[in-house]
N, CA, C and O atoms as a printed pandas DataFrame, in Angstrom:
     atom_number atom_name residue_name chain_id  residue_number  x_coord  y_coord  z_coord
0              1         N          MET        A               1   31.285  314.226   16.756
1              2        CA          MET        A               1   30.545  313.647   17.873
2              3         C          MET        A               1   29.602  314.682   18.488
3              4         O          MET        A               1   28.454  314.370   18.804
4              5         N          PHE        A               2   30.090  315.918   18.658
5              6        CA          PHE        A               2   29.270  316.926   19.320
6              7         C          PHE        A               2   27.963  317.163   18.573
7              8         O          PHE        A               2   26.901  317.237   19.191
8              9         N          GLN        A               3   28.031  317.281   17.261
9             10        CA          GLN        A               3   26.813  317.505   16.480
10            11         C          GLN        A               3   25.862  316.318   16.586
11            12         O          GLN        A               3   24.646  316.494   16.650
12            13         N          ALA        A               4   26.419  315.109   16.605
13            14        CA          ALA        A               4   25.580  313.906   16.746
14            15         C          ALA        A               4   24.913  313.874   18.116
15            16         O          ALA        A               4   23.783  313.404   18.247
16            17         N          LEU        A               5   25.606  314.371   19.136
17            18        CA          LEU        A               5   25.006  314.453   20.469
18            19         C          LEU        A               5   23.922  315.527   20.498
19            20         O          LEU        A               5   22.840  315.306   21.041
20            21         N          LEU        A               6   24.213  316.688   19.915
21            22        CA          LEU        A               6   23.224  317.774   19.885
22            23         C          LEU        A               6   21.956  317.378   19.139
23            24         O          LEU        A               6   20.851  317.735   19.547
24            25         N          SER        A               7   22.120  316.642   18.051
25            26        CA          SER        A               7   20.959  316.221   17.265
26            27         C          SER        A               7   20.249  315.020   17.891
27            28         O          SER        A               7   19.210  314.575   17.404
28            29         N          LYS        A               8   20.825  314.504   18.976
29            30        CA          LYS        A               8   20.303  313.351   19.714
30            31         C          LYS        A               8   20.377  312.062   18.908
31            32         O          LYS        A               8   19.706  311.079   19.221
32            33         N          GLU        A               9   21.204  312.081   17.864
33            34        CA          GLU        A               9   21.496  310.869   17.105
34            35         C          GLU        A               9   22.313  309.913   17.977
35            36         O          GLU        A               9   22.190  308.693   17.870
36            37         N          LYS        A              10   23.156  310.497   18.847
37            38        CA          LYS        A              10   23.955  309.722   19.792
38            39         C          LYS        A              10   23.631  310.198   21.199
39            40         O          LYS        A              10   23.135  311.307   21.395
40            41         N          ALA        A              11   23.920  309.339   22.181
41            42        CA          ALA        A              11   23.551  309.642   23.562
42            43         C          ALA        A              11   24.773  309.664   24.473
43            44         O          ALA        A              11   25.837  309.137   24.148
44            45         N          ILE        A              12   24.577  310.294   25.619
45            46        CA          ILE        A              12   25.569  310.330   26.695
46            47         C          ILE        A              12   25.073  309.405   27.796
47            48         O          ILE        A              12   23.877  309.368   28.086
48            49         N          SER        A              13   25.985  308.657   28.412
49            50        CA          SER        A              13   25.604  307.921   29.623
50            51         C          SER        A              13   26.352  308.514   30.803
51            52         O          SER        A              13   27.498  308.944   30.680
52            53         N          VAL        A              14   25.689  308.528   31.939
53            54        CA          VAL        A              14   26.331  308.899   33.200
54            55         C          VAL        A              14   26.193  307.691   34.104
55            56         O          VAL        A              14   25.087  307.236   34.393
56            57         N          ILE        A              15   27.331  307.179   34.545
57            58        CA          ILE        A              15   27.378  305.979   35.367
58            59         C          ILE        A              15   27.627  306.402   36.805
59            60         O          ILE        A              15   28.679  306.957   37.123
60            61         N          GLY        A              16   26.660  306.140   37.670
61            62        CA          GLY        A              16   26.724  306.568   39.061
62            63         C          GLY        A              16   25.881  307.814   39.223
63            64         O          GLY        A              16   26.266  308.890   38.767
64            65         N          LEU        A              17   24.731  307.680   39.871
65            66        CA          LEU        A              17   23.785  308.789   39.980
66            67         C          LEU        A              17   23.631  309.243   41.420
67            68         O          LEU        A              17   22.521  309.360   41.939
68            69         N          GLY        A              18   24.764  309.496   42.051
69            70        CA          GLY        A              18   24.767  310.020   43.412
70            71         C          GLY        A              18   24.740  311.540   43.396
71            72         O          GLY        A              18   24.197  312.149   42.474
72            73         N          TYR        A              19   25.330  312.150   44.421
73            74        CA          TYR        A              19   25.258  313.602   44.547
74            75         C          TYR        A              19   26.077  314.340   43.486
75            76         O          TYR        A              19   25.888  315.542   43.298
76            77         N          VAL        A              20   26.973  313.655   42.797
77            78        CA          VAL        A              20   27.703  314.249   41.668
78            79         C          VAL        A              20   27.045  313.851   40.347
79            80         O          VAL        A              20   26.756  314.711   39.515
80            81         N          GLY        A              21   26.812  312.569   40.152
81            82        CA          GLY        A              21   26.329  312.063   38.874
82            83         C          GLY        A              21   24.927  312.501   38.504
83            84         O          GLY        A              21   24.674  312.823   37.343
84            85         N          LEU        A              22   24.006  312.523   39.460
85            86        CA          LEU        A              22   22.621  312.876   39.126
86            87         C          LEU        A              22   22.494  314.320   38.644
87            88         O          LEU        A              22   21.898  314.544   37.590
88            89         N          PRO        A              23   23.029  315.315   39.369
89            90        CA          PRO        A              23   22.921  316.680   38.837
90            91         C          PRO        A              23   23.612  316.840   37.481
91            92         O          PRO        A              23   23.130  317.572   36.616
92            93         N          LEU        A              24   24.742  316.152   37.300
93            94        CA          LEU        A              24   25.447  316.205   36.023
94            95         C          LEU        A              24   24.587  315.613   34.908
95            96         O          LEU        A              24   24.466  316.202   33.834
96            97         N          ALA        A              25   23.995  314.455   35.163
97            98        CA          ALA        A              25   23.140  313.797   34.170
98            99         C          ALA        A              25   21.947  314.677   33.807
99           100         O          ALA        A              25   21.597  314.797   32.633
100          101         N          LEU        A              26   21.330  315.286   34.800
101          102        CA          LEU        A              26   20.166  316.136   34.536
102          103         C          LEU        A              26   20.556  317.374   33.735
103          104         O          LEU        A              26   19.811  317.816   32.860
104          105         N          GLU        A              27   21.716  317.924   34.036
105          106        CA          GLU        A              27   22.170  319.101   33.278
106          107         C          GLU        A              27   22.459  318.727   31.825
107          108         O          GLU        A              27   22.052  319.443   30.909
108          109         N          PHE        A              28   23.157  317.613   31.609
109          110        CA          PHE        A              28   23.377  317.133   30.241
110          111         C          PHE        A              28   22.044  316.922   29.529
111          112         O          PHE        A              28   21.907  317.245   28.349
112          113         N          ALA        A              29   21.060  316.377   30.250
113          114        CA          ALA        A              29   19.776  315.991   29.654
114          115         C          ALA        A              29   18.926  317.186   29.236
115          116         O          ALA        A              29   17.883  317.009   28.606
116          117         N          ARG        A              30   19.346  318.376   29.571
117          118        CA          ARG        A              30   18.629  319.566   29.104
118          119         C          ARG        A              30   18.914  319.838   27.623
119          120         O          ARG        A              30   18.131  320.502   26.944
120          121         N          LYS        A              31   20.046  319.319   27.131
121          122        CA          LYS        A              31   20.435  319.533   25.728
122          123         C          LYS        A              31   20.644  318.239   24.946
123          124         O          LYS        A              31   20.520  318.222   23.721
124          125         N          PHE        A              32   20.960  317.154   25.659
125          126        CA          PHE        A              32   21.338  315.902   25.010
126          127         C          PHE        A              32   20.447  314.757   25.489
127          128         O          PHE        A              32   19.763  314.869   26.506
128          129         N          ARG        A              33   20.467  313.659   24.743
129          130        CA          ARG        A              33   19.793  312.427   25.172
130          131         C          ARG        A              33   20.737  311.713   26.137
131          132         O          ARG        A              33   21.907  311.498   25.818
132          133         N          VAL        A              34   20.233  311.346   27.314
133          134        CA          VAL        A              34   21.072  310.791   28.377
134          135         C          VAL        A              34   20.517  309.464   28.879
135          136         O          VAL        A              34   19.308  309.293   29.035
136          137         N          ILE        A              35   21.439  308.525   29.128
137          138        CA          ILE        A              35   21.135  307.278   29.819
138          139         C          ILE        A              35   21.777  307.409   31.192
139          140         O          ILE        A              35   23.001  307.485   31.293
140          141         N          GLY        A              36   20.980  307.437   32.239
141          142        CA          GLY        A              36   21.496  307.526   33.605
142          143         C          GLY        A              36   21.504  306.142   34.224
143          144         O          GLY        A              36   20.454  305.517   34.369
144          145         N          PHE        A              37   22.688  305.657   34.591
145          146        CA          PHE        A              37   22.832  304.301   35.127
146          147         C          PHE        A              37   23.252  304.338   36.588
147          148         O          PHE        A              37   24.163  305.073   36.968
148          149         N          ASP        A              38   22.573  303.533   37.400
149          150        CA          ASP        A              38   22.952  303.335   38.799
150          151         C          ASP        A              38   22.738  301.861   39.125
151          152         O          ASP        A              38   21.837  301.222   38.582
152          153         N          ILE        A              39   23.574  301.323   40.018
153          154        CA          ILE        A              39   23.463  299.897   40.340
154          155         C          ILE        A              39   22.294  299.590   41.262
155          156         O          ILE        A              39   21.941  298.425   41.445
156          157         N          SER        A              40   21.689  300.619   41.844
157          158        CA          SER        A              40   20.595  300.411   42.789
158          159         C          SER        A              40   19.234  300.555   42.107
159          160         O          SER        A              40   18.842  301.662   41.736
160          161         N          PRO        A              41   18.507  299.438   41.940
161          162        CA          PRO        A              41   17.170  299.531   41.340
162          163         C          PRO        A              41   16.224  300.424   42.147
163          164         O          PRO        A              41   15.342  301.066   41.578
164          165         N          GLU        A              42   16.406  300.465   43.458
165          166        CA          GLU        A              42   15.545  301.303   44.301
166          167         C          GLU        A              42   15.778  302.782   43.995
167          168         O          GLU        A              42   14.824  303.550   43.868
168          169         N          ARG        A              43   17.039  303.177   43.876
169          170        CA          ARG        A              43   17.361  304.576   43.536
170          171         C          ARG        A              43   16.839  304.908   42.136
171          172         O          ARG        A              43   16.280  305.982   41.915
172          173         N          VAL        A              44   17.022  303.987   41.201
173          174        CA          VAL        A              44   16.544  304.204   39.833
174          175         C          VAL        A              44   15.029  304.405   39.829
175          176         O          VAL        A              44   14.525  305.293   39.140
176          177         N          ALA        A              45   14.305  303.595   40.586
177          178        CA          ALA        A              45   12.841  303.734   40.651
178          179         C          ALA        A              45   12.448  305.116   41.175
179          180         O          ALA        A              45   11.500  305.721   40.675
180          181         N          MET        A              46   13.161  305.609   42.165
181          182        CA          MET        A              46   12.878  306.952   42.692
182          183         C          MET        A              46   13.107  308.017   41.618
183          184         O          MET        A              46   12.284  308.916   41.440
184          185         N          MET        A              47   14.222  307.911   40.911
185          186        CA          MET        A              47   14.534  308.901   39.879
186          187         C          MET        A              47   13.529  308.833   38.734
187          188         O          MET        A              47   13.183  309.860   38.148
188          189         N          GLN        A              48   13.061  307.633   38.414
189          190        CA          GLN        A              48   12.037  307.493   37.372
190          191         C          GLN        A              48   10.750  308.208   37.768
191          192         O          GLN        A              48    9.979  308.631   36.907
192          193         N          ARG        A              49   10.521  308.340   39.066
193          194        CA          ARG        A              49    9.349  309.074   39.573
194          195         C          ARG        A              49    9.644  310.568   39.736
195          196         O          ARG        A              49    8.779  311.329   40.169
196          197         N          GLY        A              50   10.868  310.985   39.387
197          198        CA          GLY        A              50   11.238  312.390   39.530
198          199         C          GLY        A              50   11.652  312.763   40.930
199          200         O          GLY        A              50   11.526  313.921   41.327
200          201         N          GLU        A              51   12.147  311.799   41.689
201          202        CA          GLU        A              51   12.590  312.043   43.061
202          203         C          GLU        A              51   14.101  311.873   43.149
203          204         O          GLU        A              51   14.658  310.925   42.595
204          205         N          ASP        A              52   14.760  312.790   43.843
205          206        CA          ASP        A              52   16.197  312.695   44.087
206          207         C          ASP        A              52   16.409  311.873   45.356
207          208         O          ASP        A              52   15.993  312.300   46.433
208          209         N          PRO        A              53   17.048  310.704   45.257
209          210        CA          PRO        A              53   17.262  309.872   46.447
210          211         C          PRO        A              53   18.071  310.566   47.543
211          212         O          PRO        A              53   17.898  310.259   48.722
212          213         N          SER        A              54   18.946  311.493   47.172
213          214        CA          SER        A              54   19.741  312.192   48.187
214          215         C          SER        A              54   19.024  313.434   48.717
215          216         O          SER        A              54   19.498  314.077   49.653
216          217         N          ARG        A              55   17.897  313.763   48.124
217          218        CA          ARG        A              55   17.047  314.883   48.557
218          219         C          ARG        A              55   17.770  316.232   48.520
219          220         O          ARG        A              55   17.506  317.115   49.337
220          221         N          GLU        A              56   18.679  316.374   47.562
221          222        CA          GLU        A              56   19.397  317.637   47.424
222          223         C          GLU        A              56   18.835  318.507   46.304
223          224         O          GLU        A              56   19.017  319.724   46.310
224          225         N          LEU        A              57   18.152  317.884   45.342
225          226        CA          LEU        A              57   17.639  318.627   44.190
226          227         C          LEU        A              57   16.146  318.889   44.334
227          228         O          LEU        A              57   15.424  318.066   44.897
228          229         N          PRO        A              58   15.678  320.026   43.831
229          230        CA          PRO        A              58   14.236  320.278   43.851
230          231         C          PRO        A              58   13.530  319.352   42.861
231          232         O          PRO        A              58   14.143  318.872   41.908
232          233         N          SER        A              59   12.255  319.108   43.088
233          234        CA          SER        A              59   11.507  318.177   42.235
234          235         C          SER        A              59   11.456  318.638   40.784
235          236         O          SER        A              59   11.370  317.810   39.877
236          237         N          ASP        A              60   11.506  319.946   40.554
237          238        CA          ASP        A              60   11.446  320.422   39.169
238          239         C          ASP        A              60   12.768  320.247   38.423
239          240         O          ASP        A              60   12.840  320.552   37.232
240          241         N          ALA        A              61   13.805  319.769   39.090
241          242        CA          ALA        A              61   15.099  319.531   38.432
242          243         C          ALA        A              61   14.983  318.478   37.332
243          244         O          ALA        A              61   15.804  318.450   36.415
244          245         N          PHE        A              62   13.982  317.622   37.416
245          246        CA          PHE        A              62   13.800  316.543   36.448
246          247         C          PHE        A              62   12.984  316.988   35.225
247          248         O          PHE        A              62   12.964  316.291   34.210
248          249         N          HIS        A              63   12.320  318.131   35.316
249          250        CA          HIS        A              63   11.443  318.600   34.236
250          251         C          HIS        A              63   12.254  319.048   33.026
251          252         O          HIS        A              63   13.305  319.674   33.166
252          253         N          GLY        A              64   11.761  318.723   31.851
253          254        CA          GLY        A              64   12.396  319.152   30.615
254          255         C          GLY        A              64   13.685  318.431   30.282
255          256         O          GLY        A              64   14.484  318.924   29.486
256          257         N          CYS        A              65   13.896  317.273   30.880
257          258        CA          CYS        A              65   15.128  316.514   30.662
258          259         C          CYS        A              65   14.854  315.281   29.805
259          260         O          CYS        A              65   13.858  314.583   29.997
260          261         N          ASP        A              66   15.748  315.027   28.863
261          262        CA          ASP        A              66   15.661  313.842   28.004
262          263         C          ASP        A              66   16.574  312.775   28.604
263          264         O          ASP        A              66   17.707  312.592   28.159
264          265         N          ILE        A              67   16.070  312.079   29.613
265          266        CA          ILE        A              67   16.893  311.120   30.349
266          267         C          ILE        A              67   16.113  309.840   30.607
267          268         O          ILE        A              67   14.920  309.864   30.908
268          269         N          THR        A              68   16.813  308.736   30.481
269          270        CA          THR        A              68   16.273  307.423   30.814
270          271         C          THR        A              68   17.108  306.876   31.958
271          272         O          THR        A              68   18.327  306.755   31.837
272          273         N          PHE        A              69   16.461  306.546   33.066
273          274        CA          PHE        A              69   17.159  305.975   34.223
274          275         C          PHE        A              69   17.087  304.457   34.151
275          276         O          PHE        A              69   16.046  303.892   33.816
276          277         N          THR        A              70   18.200  303.800   34.468
277          278        CA          THR        A              70   18.247  302.343   34.382
278          279         C          THR        A              70   19.246  301.762   35.374
279          280         O          THR        A              70   20.214  302.414   35.765
280          281         N          ALA        A              71   18.986  300.520   35.770
281          282        CA          ALA        A              71   19.941  299.738   36.565
282          283         C          ALA        A              71   20.474  298.578   35.728
283          284         O          ALA        A              71   21.162  297.699   36.246
284          285         N          ASN        A              72   20.156  298.578   34.439
285          286        CA          ASN        A              72   20.576  297.523   33.522
286          287         C          ASN        A              72   21.794  298.004   32.726
287          288         O          ASN        A              72   21.676  298.888   31.879
288          289         N          ALA        A              73   22.955  297.420   33.002
289          290        CA          ALA        A              73   24.196  297.848   32.340
290          291         C          ALA        A              73   24.147  297.656   30.827
291          292         O          ALA        A              73   24.866  298.342   30.101
292          293         N          ASP        A              74   23.322  296.746   30.339
293          294        CA          ASP        A              74   23.199  296.555   28.889
294          295         C          ASP        A              74   22.686  297.818   28.193
295          296         O          ASP        A              74   22.966  298.036   27.014
296          297         N          ASP        A              75   21.938  298.644   28.919
297          298        CA          ASP        A              75   21.406  299.877   28.339
298          299         C          ASP        A              75   22.506  300.881   28.005
299          300         O          ASP        A              75   22.285  301.807   27.224
300          301         N          LEU        A              76   23.692  300.703   28.592
301          302        CA          LEU        A              76   24.808  301.605   28.300
302          303         C          LEU        A              76   25.235  301.515   26.837
303          304         O          LEU        A              76   25.875  302.432   26.323
304          305         N          ARG        A              77   24.891  300.434   26.171
305          306        CA          ARG        A              77   25.252  300.270   24.752
306          307         C          ARG        A              77   24.568  301.303   23.862
307          308         O          ARG        A              77   25.005  301.538   22.736
308          309         N          GLN        A              78   23.500  301.920   24.361
309          310        CA          GLN        A              78   22.797  302.947   23.587
310          311         C          GLN        A              78   23.589  304.249   23.513
311          312         O          GLN        A              78   23.309  305.101   22.669
312          313         N          ALA        A              79   24.579  304.407   24.399
313          314        CA          ALA        A              79   25.340  305.655   24.482
314          315         C          ALA        A              79   26.661  305.555   23.729
315          316         O          ALA        A              79   27.176  304.467   23.472
316          317         N          HIS        A              80   27.190  306.724   23.387
317          318        CA          HIS        A              80   28.457  306.814   22.664
318          319         C          HIS        A              80   29.484  307.652   23.416
319          320         O          HIS        A              80   30.660  307.672   23.051
320          321         N          PHE        A              81   29.048  308.336   24.452
321          322        CA          PHE        A              81   29.923  309.163   25.286
322          323         C          PHE        A              81   29.570  308.817   26.725
323          324         O          PHE        A              81   28.439  309.042   27.156
324          325         N          HIS        A              82   30.517  308.278   27.469
325          326        CA          HIS        A              82   30.255  307.754   28.812
326          327         C          HIS        A              82   31.005  308.573   29.861
327          328         O          HIS        A              82   32.204  308.818   29.726
328          329         N          VAL        A              83   30.294  308.991   30.900
329          330        CA          VAL        A              83   30.895  309.730   32.005
330          331         C          VAL        A              83   30.743  308.889   33.270
331          332         O          VAL        A              83   29.627  308.574   33.684
332          333         N          VAL        A              84   31.874  308.528   33.880
333          334        CA          VAL        A              84   31.857  307.731   35.110
334          335         C          VAL        A              84   31.910  308.691   36.296
335          336         O          VAL        A              84   32.846  309.481   36.421
336          337         N          ALA        A              85   30.904  308.620   37.162
337          338        CA          ALA        A              85   30.796  309.516   38.316
338          339         C          ALA        A              85   30.470  308.709   39.567
339          340         O          ALA        A              85   29.464  308.953   40.233
340          341         N          VAL        A              86   31.328  307.755   39.874
341          342        CA          VAL        A              86   31.097  306.897   41.039
342          343         C          VAL        A              86   31.984  307.348   42.198
343          344         O          VAL        A              86   33.001  308.005   41.977
344          345         N          PRO        A              87   31.610  307.002   43.425
345          346        CA          PRO        A              87   32.400  307.428   44.584
346          347         C          PRO        A              87   33.717  306.665   44.708
347          348         O          PRO        A              87   33.859  305.543   44.224
348          349         N          THR        A              88   34.669  307.309   45.369
349          350        CA          THR        A              88   35.932  306.654   45.738
350          351         C          THR        A              88   36.162  306.942   47.224
351          352         O          THR        A              88   37.011  307.756   47.586
352          353         N          PRO        A              89   35.392  306.260   48.076
353          354        CA          PRO        A              89   35.521  306.519   49.515
354          355         C          PRO        A              89   36.910  306.125   50.015
355          356         O          PRO        A              89   37.565  305.247   49.455
356          357         N          ILE        A              90   37.339  306.795   51.078
357          358        CA          ILE        A              90   38.636  306.470   51.667
358          359         C          ILE        A              90   38.444  305.807   53.027
359          360         O          ILE        A              90   37.434  306.008   53.702
360          361         N          ASP        A              91   39.442  305.010   53.410
361          362        CA          ASP        A              91   39.384  304.366   54.722
362          363         C          ASP        A              91   40.070  305.263   55.758
363          364         O          ASP        A              91   40.436  306.398   55.453
364          365         N          ILE        A              92   40.241  304.757   56.968
365          366        CA          ILE        A              92   40.818  305.576   58.039
366          367         C          ILE        A              92   42.266  305.977   57.755
367          368         O          ILE        A              92   42.783  306.913   58.365
368          369         N          HIS        A              93   42.914  305.273   56.837
369          370        CA          HIS        A              93   44.295  305.592   56.465
370          371         C          HIS        A              93   44.349  306.444   55.194
371          372         O          HIS        A              93   45.416  306.658   54.617
372          373         N          LYS        A              94   43.179  306.920   54.773
373          374        CA          LYS        A              94   43.030  307.760   53.580
374          375         C          LYS        A              94   43.414  307.039   52.286
375          376         O          LYS        A              94   43.871  307.659   51.326
376          377         N          VAL        A              95   43.222  305.725   52.280
377          378        CA          VAL        A              95   43.445  304.922   51.082
378          379         C          VAL        A              95   42.099  304.781   50.367
379          380         O          VAL        A              95   41.128  304.314   50.961
380          381         N          PRO        A              96   42.041  305.183   49.101
381          382        CA          PRO        A              96   40.754  305.113   48.401
382          383         C          PRO        A              96   40.344  303.680   48.078
383          384         O          PRO        A              96   41.173  302.825   47.771
384          385         N          ASN        A              97   39.040  303.451   48.159
385          386        CA          ASN        A              97   38.452  302.181   47.738
386          387         C          ASN        A              97   38.085  302.347   46.264
387          388         O          ASN        A              97   37.137  303.058   45.931
388          389         N          LEU        A              98   38.825  301.701   45.403
389          390        CA          LEU        A              98   38.615  301.852   43.969
390          391         C          LEU        A              98   37.635  300.842   43.380
391          392         O          LEU        A              98   37.432  300.815   42.166
392          393         N          ASN        A              99   37.025  300.013   44.226
393          394        CA          ASN        A              99   36.079  299.012   43.721
394          395         C          ASN        A              99   34.940  299.621   42.899
395          396         O          ASN        A              99   34.600  299.073   41.851
396          397         N          PRO        A             100   34.335  300.740   43.337
397          398        CA          PRO        A             100   33.277  301.320   42.497
398          399         C          PRO        A             100   33.782  301.731   41.107
399          400         O          PRO        A             100   33.072  301.564   40.115
400          401         N          VAL        A             101   34.994  302.263   41.038
401          402        CA          VAL        A             101   35.558  302.662   39.743
402          403         C          VAL        A             101   35.818  301.428   38.879
403          404         O          VAL        A             101   35.542  301.433   37.680
404          405         N          LEU        A             102   36.349  300.376   39.497
405          406        CA          LEU        A             102   36.626  299.145   38.753
406          407         C          LEU        A             102   35.341  298.517   38.216
407          408         O          LEU        A             102   35.292  298.085   37.065
408          409         N          LYS        A             103   34.296  298.468   39.058
409          410        CA          LYS        A             103   33.020  297.892   38.616
410          411         C          LYS        A             103   32.389  298.729   37.502
411          412         O          LYS        A             103   31.860  298.189   36.531
412          413         N          ALA        A             104   32.450  300.049   37.654
413          414        CA          ALA        A             104   31.898  300.926   36.618
414          415         C          ALA        A             104   32.683  300.786   35.319
415          416         O          ALA        A             104   32.100  300.761   34.235
416          417         N          SER        A             105   33.997  300.696   35.430
417          418        CA          SER        A             105   34.840  300.538   34.240
418          419         C          SER        A             105   34.534  299.234   33.519
419          420         O          SER        A             105   34.518  299.183   32.289
420          421         N          HIS        A             106   34.294  298.189   34.286
421          422        CA          HIS        A             106   33.955  296.895   33.690
422          423         C          HIS        A             106   32.618  296.988   32.938
423          424         O          HIS        A             106   32.492  296.494   31.817
424          425         N          ALA        A             107   31.628  297.625   33.567
425          426        CA          ALA        A             107   30.311  297.767   32.928
426          427         C          ALA        A             107   30.412  298.584   31.644
427          428         O          ALA        A             107   29.829  298.222   30.623
428          429         N          VAL        A             108   31.154  299.683   31.701
429          430        CA          VAL        A             108   31.308  300.521   30.510
430          431         C          VAL        A             108   32.090  299.770   29.441
431          432         O          VAL        A             108   31.745  299.826   28.261
432          433         N          GLY        A             109   33.137  299.072   29.852
433          434        CA          GLY        A             109   33.959  298.325   28.902
434          435         C          GLY        A             109   33.156  297.322   28.096
435          436         O          GLY        A             109   33.414  297.131   26.908
436          437         N          LYS        A             110   32.187  296.680   28.731
437          438        CA          LYS        A             110   31.351  295.705   28.028
438          439         C          LYS        A             110   30.412  296.382   27.025
439          440         O          LYS        A             110   29.935  295.747   26.085
440          441         N          ALA        A             111   30.154  297.673   27.235
441          442        CA          ALA        A             111   29.213  298.394   26.373
442          443         C          ALA        A             111   29.903  299.183   25.262
443          444         O          ALA        A             111   29.238  299.690   24.359
444          445         N          LEU        A             112   31.226  299.288   25.320
445          446        CA          LEU        A             112   31.945  300.142   24.369
446          447         C          LEU        A             112   31.867  299.644   22.932
447          448         O          LEU        A             112   31.877  298.447   22.648
448          449         N          LYS        A             113   31.789  300.624   22.047
449          450        CA          LYS        A             113   31.827  300.378   20.612
450          451         C          LYS        A             113   32.948  301.234   20.029
451          452         O          LYS        A             113   33.384  302.195   20.663
452          453         N          LYS        A             114   33.406  300.904   18.858
453          454        CA          LYS        A             114   34.450  301.686   18.212
454          455         C          LYS        A             114   33.980  303.136   18.078
455          456         O          LYS        A             114   32.872  303.397   17.610
456          457         N          GLY        A             115   34.829  304.068   18.492
457          458        CA          GLY        A             115   34.502  305.485   18.400
458          459         C          GLY        A             115   33.879  306.072   19.649
459          460         O          GLY        A             115   33.674  307.284   19.717
460          461         N          ASP        A             116   33.571  305.246   20.646
461          462        CA          ASP        A             116   33.001  305.747   21.900
462          463         C          ASP        A             116   34.064  306.486   22.709
463          464         O          ASP        A             116   35.264  306.266   22.538
464          465         N          TYR        A             117   33.599  307.363   23.588
465          466        CA          TYR        A             117   34.462  308.105   24.498
466          467         C          TYR        A             117   34.096  307.745   25.928
467          468         O          TYR        A             117   32.937  307.463   26.232
468          469         N          VAL        A             118   35.109  307.756   26.814
469          470        CA          VAL        A             118   34.884  307.511   28.242
470          471         C          VAL        A             118   35.611  308.593   29.026
471          472         O          VAL        A             118   36.789  308.863   28.791
472          473         N          VAL        A             119   34.895  309.208   29.960
473          474        CA          VAL        A             119   35.478  310.215   30.850
474          475         C          VAL        A             119   35.300  309.724   32.265
475          476         O          VAL        A             119   35.710  310.398   33.209
């Protein structure tokens, strides 16, 4: 798998492009072909323009990266290695809200092919 990723024969997807997922996706995209998925079309449009919606990364962070940003879960089928990086916010009782993880897992599950990896 690693050689196929290095040769860009296979791609990595990062699901959730917030303050954890976006820097991770961009770092992967310096060496690998990456599909960056977020549920917000507005955030995706900003990233397609090379803008970080959270305003934490410099504008040149997007340069030299082999990444496609999308809000279409069907595009995840192009990837063979999936990294889920969605938030798990907690309530006042410190109970995590797992809905983002469940939704991301469902989206990835629909895109999985034999031999794919999920992290």
